[in-house]
FIPAVEX-827047 format. One line per 4 residues: number of its first residue (from 1); their letters; for each residue x, y, z of N, C-alpha, C, O, CB. Coordinates in pm, 1 decimal. Glycine has a CB too. Example, Ala and Ser with C-alpha at 12.3 -4.5 7.8 and 13.67 -1.06 7.14 Angstrom:
FIPAVEX-827047
1	AS	1319.0 -569.0 780.0 1230.0 -450.0 780.0 1320.0 -330.0 780.0 1423.6 -331.9 846.5 1130.8 -447.3 904.6 | 1285.0 -225.0 708.0 1367.0 -106.0 714.0 1290.0 3.0 787.0 1340.9 113.8 803.9 1408.4 -59.8 572.5
END
This chain:
FIPAVEX-827047
1	XXXX	-794.7 2006.6 -597.2 -699.7 2088.3 -669.7 -744.5 2092.6 -814.8 -776.4 1989.9 -874.7 -554.2 2033.0 -656.2 | -746.6 2211.8 -869.8 -789.6 2228.7 -1007.3 -673.7 2282.5 -1088.4 -604.3 2374.7 -1045.5 -911.9 2322.4 -1016.6 | -653.0 2225.3 -1205.1 -546.6 2271.8 -1293.3 -609.2 2333.8 -1416.3 -700.3 2276.5 -1476.0 -451.0 2156.2 -1332.4 | -560.4 2451.1 -1454.3 -611.3 2519.8 -1572.2 -580.0 2435.9 -1696.4 -476.5 2369.4 -1701.7 -549.7 2662.6 -1584.3
5	XXXX	-668.1 2438.7 -1795.6 -644.9 2359.0 -1916.3 -522.2 2405.1 -1995.0 -461.6 2325.9 -2067.2 -767.1 2364.6 -2005.5 | -485.1 2533.3 -1981.4 -364.1 2582.6 -2046.8 -309.4 2699.4 -1965.6 -378.2 2754.1 -1879.4 -392.8 2625.7 -2194.4 | -185.6 2736.6 -1993.7 -118.0 2840.1 -1914.4 -185.1 2976.9 -1926.6 -186.2 3053.5 -1830.2 27.2 2851.2 -1957.2 | -241.0 3008.7 -2043.6 -302.2 3141.2 -2061.8 -427.8 3159.3 -1978.6 -458.3 3271.1 -1937.0 -335.3 3163.8 -2207.6
9	XXXX	-501.1 3051.9 -1953.4 -626.2 3064.9 -1877.9 -607.0 3051.5 -1727.1 -702.8 3067.2 -1651.4 -724.9 2961.2 -1924.9 | -486.0 3023.0 -1682.7 -459.2 3009.6 -1538.8 -466.9 3145.5 -1470.7 -419.6 3245.0 -1525.6 -320.7 2945.6 -1514.4 | -525.4 3150.7 -1352.7 -532.5 3274.5 -1275.2 -399.1 3306.8 -1208.1 -358.9 3422.9 -1200.4 -642.5 3264.4 -1169.7 | -331.5 3203.7 -1160.2 -206.5 3223.1 -1087.3 -103.5 3119.5 -1131.7 -136.6 3017.9 -1192.9 -230.2 3213.8 -934.7
13	XXXX	21.5 3148.6 -1099.2 131.6 3055.1 -1122.6 187.9 3019.4 -986.1 223.8 3108.7 -909.3 243.0 3116.7 -1217.3 | 196.4 2891.9 -954.5 252.7 2846.6 -827.7 391.8 2790.5 -855.8 408.1 2698.2 -935.6 160.6 2739.2 -758.7 | 491.7 2848.2 -788.6 630.8 2804.8 -803.6 671.9 2723.3 -682.2 630.5 2751.1 -569.7 725.4 2926.1 -822.0 | 753.3 2623.3 -706.6 805.4 2536.4 -602.2 956.3 2532.1 -616.7 1007.4 2502.8 -724.8 743.5 2393.1 -610.2
17	XXXX	1028.9 2561.3 -508.1 1174.8 2557.9 -510.2 1221.7 2484.1 -385.7 1171.3 2508.2 -276.0 1235.7 2702.3 -516.7 | 1317.9 2394.2 -402.6 1372.8 2321.8 -288.5 1518.5 2289.7 -315.8 1562.1 2287.8 -430.9 1292.2 2192.5 -260.0 | 1593.2 2264.5 -210.1 1732.9 2229.6 -228.3 1811.0 2232.3 -98.7 1756.1 2252.1 9.7 1796.1 2322.0 -326.7 | 1942.7 2211.4 -113.5 2035.4 2210.7 -0.5 2138.4 2320.7 -25.6 2200.1 2325.9 -132.0 2104.7 2069.5 17.5
21	XXXX	2156.2 2407.0 71.6 2252.2 2516.3 60.4 2393.5 2463.7 90.5 2408.2 2357.4 150.8 2214.7 2632.8 157.1 | 2496.7 2537.4 49.0 2633.9 2497.4 83.6 2650.8 2491.5 235.8 2578.9 2559.6 309.0 2737.0 2596.0 21.8 | 2745.4 2410.5 283.1 2763.2 2396.8 428.4 2807.5 2527.4 492.9 2875.2 2610.0 431.7 2865.0 2287.6 459.1 | 2766.7 2543.2 619.0 2813.7 2655.0 699.3 2848.2 2603.0 838.4 2795.5 2500.9 882.6 2706.7 2768.6 706.4
25	XXXX	2935.7 2673.4 905.7 2984.2 2628.6 1036.5 2921.7 2713.9 1145.5 2917.8 2836.6 1136.2 3139.1 2635.5 1044.0 | 2872.7 2646.7 1249.2 2827.0 2714.5 1370.0 2908.8 2656.7 1485.3 2963.0 2546.6 1475.8 2670.6 2695.8 1393.3 | 2916.6 2731.6 1592.0 2992.8 2686.2 1708.4 2897.2 2658.0 1822.5 2811.7 2740.1 1855.8 3098.9 2791.1 1750.6 | 2913.0 2540.5 1881.9 2829.9 2501.5 1994.8 2918.9 2487.9 2118.1 3035.6 2450.1 2107.6 2753.8 2368.5 1965.5
29	XXXX	2863.3 2518.8 2233.7 2939.2 2512.2 2358.5 2917.9 2375.6 2422.9 2804.5 2331.0 2440.5 2897.0 2626.2 2455.8 | 3028.4 2310.0 2457.6 3022.5 2179.0 2522.4 3107.9 2180.8 2649.2 3203.0 2258.1 2660.5 3070.4 2067.1 2425.5 | 3072.6 2094.6 2743.9 3151.5 2080.0 2866.9 3262.6 1978.5 2841.9 3236.2 1866.4 2798.4 3061.4 2035.4 2987.5 | 3386.2 2017.7 2869.3 3502.5 1931.2 2847.8 3565.1 1900.2 2983.4 3599.5 1991.9 3058.0 3606.9 1998.7 2751.9
33	XXXX	3580.4 1769.1 3016.7 3642.6 1735.5 3145.4 3789.9 1777.2 3146.7 3860.5 1763.7 3046.8 3629.8 1583.8 3173.7 | 3834.8 1828.1 3261.7 3974.0 1870.2 3275.2 4064.9 1754.6 3315.6 4186.9 1764.6 3302.3 3984.8 1982.2 3377.2 | 4006.7 1644.3 3365.1 4083.6 1525.5 3401.7 3992.2 1404.0 3391.9 3874.1 1416.8 3359.8 4144.0 1538.9 3545.5 | 4047.4 1285.8 3419.9 3967.1 1163.2 3416.9 3893.1 1145.9 3549.0 3938.6 1195.6 3652.1 4056.1 1039.8 3388.6
37	XXXX	3778.5 1075.5 3547.3 3709.7 1048.1 3674.7 3800.7 968.4 3768.8 3881.5 887.1 3723.9 3577.3 970.3 3649.6 | 3787.0 992.0 3896.2 3869.8 925.2 3996.8 3779.2 842.2 4086.8 3673.3 888.5 4129.0 3952.2 1028.7 4080.7 | 3821.6 718.3 4116.2 3744.2 635.9 4209.7 3819.5 629.2 4343.0 3941.0 609.8 4347.3 3719.9 491.7 4151.6 | 3743.6 645.8 4450.2 3801.4 645.8 4585.0 3728.4 540.1 4666.6 3605.9 545.1 4678.2 3790.8 787.7 4653.0
41	XXXX	3803.3 442.3 4724.7 3737.3 341.9 4807.8 3684.3 405.4 4936.8 3753.4 483.7 5002.0 3834.7 226.7 4840.8 | 3562.0 370.5 4971.7 3500.1 424.2 5093.0 3524.7 335.2 5212.6 3576.0 224.3 5197.8 3351.4 442.2 5072.9 | 3488.8 382.4 5331.8 3509.8 308.2 5457.0 3423.6 182.7 5461.1 3462.5 84.2 5523.8 3478.5 397.4 5578.6 | 3307.1 183.6 5395.8 3217.1 68.3 5400.0 3244.4 -30.2 5287.2 3171.4 -128.0 5271.2 3073.0 114.6 5393.5
45	XXXX	3347.7 -5.5 5209.7 3379.9 -93.9 5098.9 3322.0 -45.1 4966.3 3359.0 -95.5 4860.2 3329.7 -232.7 5128.3 | 3232.8 51.2 4971.5 3175.6 106.4 4848.6 3275.7 202.3 4785.4 3354.8 265.8 4855.1 3040.7 178.7 4877.2 | 3271.7 212.0 4655.5 3362.0 301.3 4583.8 3287.0 427.7 4543.9 3175.6 421.1 4491.9 3421.8 231.5 4459.1 | 3347.7 540.5 4568.1 3290.4 669.5 4528.9 3366.1 718.8 4407.0 3489.2 721.2 4405.5 3297.3 774.0 4645.9
49	XXXX	3291.8 757.7 4305.5 3354.6 811.3 4184.8 3343.0 962.9 4189.4 3234.1 1019.0 4201.3 3288.5 753.3 4054.7 | 3456.8 1026.3 4179.8 3461.5 1172.2 4181.1 3472.5 1219.1 4036.2 3569.6 1189.7 3966.5 3581.8 1225.7 4268.1 | 3370.8 1292.5 3993.3 3369.8 1345.0 3856.1 3467.3 1461.2 3846.7 3477.6 1541.2 3939.7 3226.6 1390.0 3813.8 | 3538.0 1471.3 3736.6 3635.1 1580.2 3722.8 3565.3 1714.8 3700.4 3449.1 1721.1 3660.0 3731.5 1551.0 3606.7
53	XXXX	3639.4 1820.6 3727.6 3589.7 1954.0 3694.0 3582.8 1965.3 3542.0 3655.8 1897.6 3469.6 3681.0 2066.3 3754.9 | 3494.2 2051.4 3496.2 3481.6 2069.9 3352.1 3502.9 2216.3 3315.9 3490.3 2307.0 3398.2 3343.8 2021.8 3302.9 | 3534.8 2233.8 3192.1 3548.9 2368.5 3137.4 3462.8 2372.8 3011.2 3435.8 2269.0 2950.9 3701.2 2405.0 3106.7 | 3420.8 2489.9 2972.4 3339.9 2503.7 2852.5 3430.0 2529.7 2733.0 3525.3 2607.3 2740.4 3236.6 2616.9 2868.5
57	XXXX	3397.8 2462.8 2622.5 3474.9 2480.7 2499.2 3378.6 2501.4 2383.2 3264.9 2454.3 2386.4 3568.0 2358.5 2472.6 | 3423.6 2569.6 2284.6 3343.6 2595.7 2165.4 3387.7 2498.9 2056.0 3504.5 2496.6 2017.3 3358.3 2744.4 2118.3 | 3292.2 2418.3 2006.3 3323.3 2318.1 1903.9 3253.5 2354.3 1773.3 3135.7 2390.3 1773.8 3280.7 2176.3 1950.5 | 3325.6 2345.0 1660.8 3261.3 2374.7 1532.4 3171.8 2258.5 1487.9 3206.2 2141.5 1504.9 3367.8 2404.2 1424.5
61	XXXX	3057.5 2293.3 1431.3 2964.4 2193.9 1376.5 2929.8 2238.7 1234.7 2891.9 2353.8 1213.4 2833.8 2178.9 1466.2 | 2942.8 2148.0 1138.0 2909.0 2178.7 999.5 2761.8 2148.3 977.4 2717.2 2035.9 1000.2 2997.9 2098.1 900.4 | 2685.7 2248.6 933.0 2542.0 2233.4 909.9 2508.2 2259.3 763.6 2575.8 2335.7 694.7 2462.2 2328.8 1000.5 | 2402.3 2193.7 718.4 2349.8 2213.1 583.7 2205.2 2259.7 596.9 2124.6 2196.7 665.4 2360.0 2081.4 498.0
65	XXXX	2173.6 2370.2 531.1 2035.4 2418.7 534.2 1959.5 2358.6 417.3 1999.6 2371.2 301.6 2029.9 2574.3 529.4 | 1848.6 2292.8 450.2 1756.1 2241.0 348.4 1636.9 2335.2 345.2 1587.9 2376.9 450.1 1711.2 2091.7 379.2 | 1589.8 2368.9 226.0 1481.0 2466.0 217.4 1373.2 2421.6 119.2 1397.4 2343.1 27.5 1535.3 2601.9 176.5 | 1254.7 2474.4 141.8 1140.9 2455.7 51.8 1067.4 2588.8 46.2 1035.0 2646.7 149.9 1045.7 2338.2 100.1
69	XXXX	1041.1 2637.1 -74.5 967.6 2761.6 -94.8 852.7 2734.7 -190.5 871.4 2675.7 -296.9 1060.7 2874.2 -149.6 | 733.9 2778.5 -151.6 617.0 2774.5 -239.5 570.4 2918.8 -251.6 544.4 2985.4 -151.4 501.5 2678.5 -183.5 | 560.1 2966.5 -375.9 515.6 3104.1 -396.6 409.2 3107.8 -505.2 397.8 3016.2 -586.6 634.5 3195.6 -434.0 | 332.3 3214.7 -504.9 222.3 3231.0 -599.4 234.0 3367.7 -666.5 245.1 3470.4 -599.5 84.6 3216.0 -528.0
73	XXXX	231.3 3367.2 -799.1 238.4 3489.8 -878.8 109.9 3503.7 -958.6 48.0 3404.3 -996.6 362.5 3489.1 -973.2 | 70.4 3628.7 -983.8 -43.1 3648.4 -1074.6 2.6 3609.3 -1214.6 118.5 3631.3 -1250.0 -95.4 3797.4 -1071.0 | -85.5 3552.4 -1293.7 -47.8 3502.7 -1424.9 -42.3 3612.1 -1530.1 37.3 3603.7 -1623.5 -143.5 3396.4 -1468.3 | -125.4 3714.3 -1516.5 -131.9 3817.9 -1619.2 -117.1 3956.5 -1557.7 -161.4 3982.1 -1445.7 -263.8 3808.4 -1696.5
77	XXXX	-54.8 4043.5 -1632.6 -52.3 4184.3 -1594.2 -101.3 4264.6 -1713.8 -73.3 4229.5 -1828.4 91.8 4230.2 -1549.1 | -173.1 4370.3 -1687.6 -229.3 4451.5 -1795.6 -124.8 4538.8 -1863.1 -136.6 4568.2 -1982.1 -340.8 4538.3 -1742.4 | -23.5 4580.4 -1789.5 73.6 4675.3 -1844.5 203.8 4610.2 -1890.2 298.9 4681.0 -1923.4 104.4 4780.2 -1742.3 | 210.4 4478.2 -1892.6 331.7 4409.4 -1935.7 441.1 4405.4 -1829.8 552.3 4360.1 -1857.1 384.8 4474.9 -2058.4
81	XXXX	410.3 4452.7 -1708.7 507.9 4450.1 -1598.8 527.5 4305.7 -1551.8 445.8 4218.5 -1581.5 461.1 4540.9 -1480.0 | 636.0 4281.2 -1478.5 656.0 4145.6 -1424.5 539.3 4107.2 -1333.5 479.8 4193.7 -1269.2 790.3 4136.6 -1346.4 | 506.7 3978.9 -1327.9 395.0 3936.0 -1242.5 418.8 3971.4 -1095.9 531.3 3964.3 -1046.6 373.0 3785.3 -1256.2 | 312.8 4009.1 -1027.9 319.0 4044.9 -886.0 313.6 3916.5 -801.7 233.6 3826.7 -828.0 201.6 4142.2 -847.4
85	XXXX	400.2 3910.2 -700.6 396.1 3795.9 -609.1 279.7 3815.9 -513.7 270.1 3919.4 -447.7 531.0 3780.0 -530.7 | 191.3 3717.3 -506.1 73.2 3726.3 -420.8 101.7 3676.1 -280.3 55.3 3735.0 -182.6 -41.6 3647.6 -481.3 | 177.1 3568.5 -269.6 217.5 3516.4 -139.5 337.7 3425.6 -154.7 369.0 3379.2 -264.3 102.1 3441.1 -72.5 | 405.4 3400.7 -41.9 523.6 3313.5 -40.2 533.2 3248.7 97.1 510.8 3313.3 199.5 654.7 3393.6 -73.6
89	XXXX	566.9 3120.1 97.9 593.8 3049.1 222.7 730.6 2982.7 207.4 752.2 2902.9 116.1 480.5 2942.9 255.7 | 822.9 3016.6 298.2 956.9 2958.9 300.1 972.5 2875.2 426.0 927.9 2914.9 533.6 1066.0 3069.4 293.3 | 1035.4 2760.0 412.5 1066.3 2676.9 528.6 1209.6 2626.3 513.1 1254.6 2598.7 401.9 964.7 2557.4 542.8 | 1280.8 2614.3 625.4 1419.7 2568.4 621.4 1452.0 2488.4 746.7 1396.9 2512.4 854.1 1516.6 2687.6 607.4
93	XXXX	1542.5 2393.2 730.2 1591.3 2310.5 841.2 1743.6 2306.9 831.3 1798.5 2285.1 723.3 1529.8 2164.3 837.2 | 1811.7 2328.3 943.7 1956.6 2309.8 952.2 1984.7 2176.7 1019.1 1926.3 2145.3 1122.8 2024.3 2426.4 1030.2 | 2074.4 2097.7 959.9 2117.3 1973.8 1024.9 2255.3 1935.6 972.9 2303.1 1990.2 873.4 2014.9 1858.8 999.9 | 2318.0 1841.5 1041.3 2451.4 1797.0 1002.1 2446.1 1703.8 881.7 2548.4 1680.2 817.5 2520.0 1727.4 1118.7
97	XXXX	2329.8 1651.4 851.0 2311.6 1559.1 739.2 2291.6 1636.8 609.3 2222.9 1738.9 608.6 2191.7 1465.4 765.0 | 2350.3 1590.0 500.1 2336.1 1656.8 371.3 2209.1 1615.7 297.1 2170.7 1680.9 200.0 2456.5 1627.8 285.3 | 2143.9 1509.5 341.2 2030.5 1452.8 268.5 1905.4 1539.3 279.3 1864.9 1579.3 388.5 2000.6 1313.7 319.8 | 1845.9 1566.8 165.5 1719.8 1640.1 160.1 1601.7 1544.5 173.2 1491.6 1585.7 209.8 1709.4 1720.2 29.2
101	XXXX	1624.4 1418.4 143.5 1517.3 1318.6 137.1 1434.9 1310.2 266.3 1312.0 1307.9 260.0 1576.4 1182.7 106.2 | 1499.8 1305.7 382.5 1426.5 1294.6 508.7 1362.7 1426.4 549.5 1260.7 1426.6 618.5 1518.9 1246.5 618.7 | 1420.9 1538.2 508.3 1371.3 1669.7 550.2 1254.4 1719.1 465.9 1171.2 1794.7 516.0 1483.1 1770.6 544.4 | 1245.7 1678.9 340.1 1144.2 1733.6 251.2 1000.7 1708.9 298.8 918.9 1800.3 288.6 1161.7 1675.6 114.6
105	XXXX	965.7 1590.4 350.1 829.3 1574.0 401.3 799.0 1663.9 521.5 686.6 1712.3 535.2 806.5 1429.5 439.9 | 897.1 1686.9 608.1 877.0 1774.5 722.9 860.1 1918.5 675.2 770.9 1989.5 721.6 995.4 1763.2 822.3 | 945.3 1961.5 583.2 932.9 2095.9 526.9 796.8 2113.7 459.9 733.4 2218.3 473.8 1046.0 2122.9 425.8 | 753.0 2012.3 388.0 622.9 2018.2 320.3 510.0 2032.7 419.9 417.3 2110.5 397.3 600.9 1893.6 235.1
109	XXXX	516.1 1958.9 530.3 407.8 1968.0 629.0 403.1 2106.6 692.4 294.6 2157.9 719.8 425.2 1860.8 738.0 | 518.8 2168.0 716.2 522.3 2303.0 772.7 466.0 2403.4 672.3 386.6 2490.1 708.7 666.7 2341.9 812.7 | 506.9 2391.7 546.8 457.5 2483.4 443.2 306.4 2468.8 427.8 235.3 2568.8 418.7 528.3 2456.6 307.7 | 257.1 2345.6 424.9 113.5 2322.8 407.8 33.2 2385.2 521.5 -74.9 2439.4 498.1 84.3 2172.9 399.5
113	XXXX	84.4 2378.2 644.3 14.1 2437.0 758.6 6.8 2588.9 748.3 -84.3 2650.5 803.8 82.8 2397.2 888.8 | 101.9 2649.8 677.9 107.7 2795.9 671.4 39.5 2854.7 548.8 17.5 2975.7 543.8 250.2 2840.4 673.9 | 5.4 2773.2 450.1 -63.6 2825.3 332.2 -196.7 2886.3 375.1 -273.9 2823.6 447.6 -85.8 2713.3 226.1 | -222.7 3007.4 330.5 -347.7 3073.9 362.8 -345.7 3155.1 490.1 -445.0 3220.4 522.2 -453.9 2974.7 372.3
117	XXXX	-234.8 3153.5 564.6 -226.8 3235.3 685.9 -141.1 3358.4 657.4 -49.3 3353.2 575.7 -167.9 3153.5 805.4 | -171.1 3466.4 723.8 -95.7 3590.0 707.6 -14.7 3615.1 833.5 -68.3 3615.6 944.3 -189.6 3709.5 677.7 | 114.9 3635.8 815.2 200.5 3663.4 929.9 252.9 3805.9 927.8 310.0 3851.8 1026.7 316.2 3566.0 933.5 | 234.8 3876.4 817.4 287.8 4012.1 801.2 438.1 4017.0 827.9 488.2 4113.9 885.0 215.0 4109.0 894.9
121	XXXX	507.9 3915.3 787.7 653.2 3911.8 805.1 700.7 3770.3 829.6 630.1 3673.6 801.0 696.3 4002.2 920.6 | 820.3 3759.5 882.4 881.0 3629.7 908.2 823.2 3570.2 1036.6 811.0 3639.2 1137.8 1034.8 3642.3 918.2 | 788.1 3442.5 1031.4 742.1 3369.7 1149.9 830.4 3246.0 1165.3 860.8 3178.6 1066.9 589.3 3330.1 1138.1 | 870.9 3216.8 1286.3 956.1 3100.1 1312.4 874.2 2992.5 1381.3 803.5 3018.8 1478.5 1079.1 3138.7 1399.0
125	XXXX	884.9 2871.8 1329.8 815.4 2756.8 1387.1 918.2 2650.0 1415.6 1003.3 2620.4 1331.7 703.9 2703.5 1292.1 | 910.4 2591.9 1534.4 1002.8 2485.7 1571.3 924.0 2358.6 1595.0 821.5 2358.3 1663.3 1085.2 2523.8 1696.6 | 973.7 2251.2 1537.5 914.2 2120.2 1559.2 1013.9 2035.9 1636.1 1133.1 2036.2 1605.4 874.6 2052.1 1424.5 | 966.0 1964.6 1734.9 1050.9 1874.5 1812.5 1054.0 1739.3 1742.5 960.4 1702.9 1671.3 999.7 1860.3 1959.7
129	XXXX	1161.2 1666.3 1763.1 1177.2 1534.4 1702.6 1059.7 1442.1 1736.0 1026.4 1353.4 1657.3 1308.0 1471.1 1748.9 | 995.7 1462.7 1854.0 884.3 1378.0 1896.6 748.7 1432.7 1853.9 645.8 1380.0 1896.1 886.9 1361.7 2046.3 | 746.0 1537.2 1771.4 621.0 1594.7 1723.0 541.9 1489.5 1644.9 599.7 1411.3 1569.5 648.7 1718.9 1634.6 | 411.0 1487.8 1663.0 326.3 1387.8 1597.2 336.7 1393.1 1445.6 333.6 1288.8 1380.4 182.3 1406.9 1638.3
133	XXXX	349.0 1512.8 1387.9 360.8 1525.0 1241.8 488.8 1457.6 1193.0 489.1 1392.7 1088.4 359.2 1674.0 1198.9 | 596.3 1472.8 1267.7 723.0 1411.1 1228.5 716.1 1259.9 1245.5 765.9 1186.3 1160.3 839.3 1468.8 1311.1 | 655.8 1212.4 1353.3 639.4 1068.4 1372.2 557.7 1009.0 1257.7 589.8 901.5 1207.3 571.6 1038.6 1507.7 | 452.2 1079.1 1217.0 366.4 1034.2 1107.5 447.3 1021.5 978.2 435.0 922.7 905.8 248.3 1131.8 1087.7
137	XXXX	529.0 1121.4 950.6 608.5 1119.9 828.4 710.9 1006.7 832.2 732.0 939.6 731.1 679.0 1254.9 808.5 | 774.1 984.7 945.8 874.1 877.9 955.6 812.7 738.0 948.3 881.8 641.3 916.5 951.6 892.1 1084.8 | 683.4 727.6 977.6 616.7 596.4 961.3 593.2 564.5 814.8 552.7 453.3 781.2 482.5 593.9 1036.8 | 618.3 661.1 727.1 605.2 635.8 583.8 475.9 684.7 524.8 431.1 633.9 422.1 618.1 491.4 557.1
141	X	414.0 784.6 589.3 288.1 840.8 542.7 188.1 729.1 530.5 73.4 752.7 492.4 305.0 915.0 408.1
END
């Protein structure tokens, strides 16, 4: 990584933005038992447990979006116009936890993987909790 000796001689400006958005509510569908499980003694002395019927219910879940944006602007314009954005990578995670601390390394790894690639629009990437990159980050880098 090379840093320009001063702002005027820099070719580009790299901006970094991160944070936690206000909470929002989503609804998830869960199975709700209509009664308690029932145990019935069998002829051989074994007990059979009869599971109750279930119904589907919609439960509210409060989520917080954590985001990281890295963007690059040209440093100079000839006509005094605002600098042109050369590229931008946005990453976000929704979770019930308000803490950005655990999410920032994961967001950073996703952003780093996408720097230099062209998607011509929005691309969605999903990481599973058991993903090797996430395990690596949780081990403490």
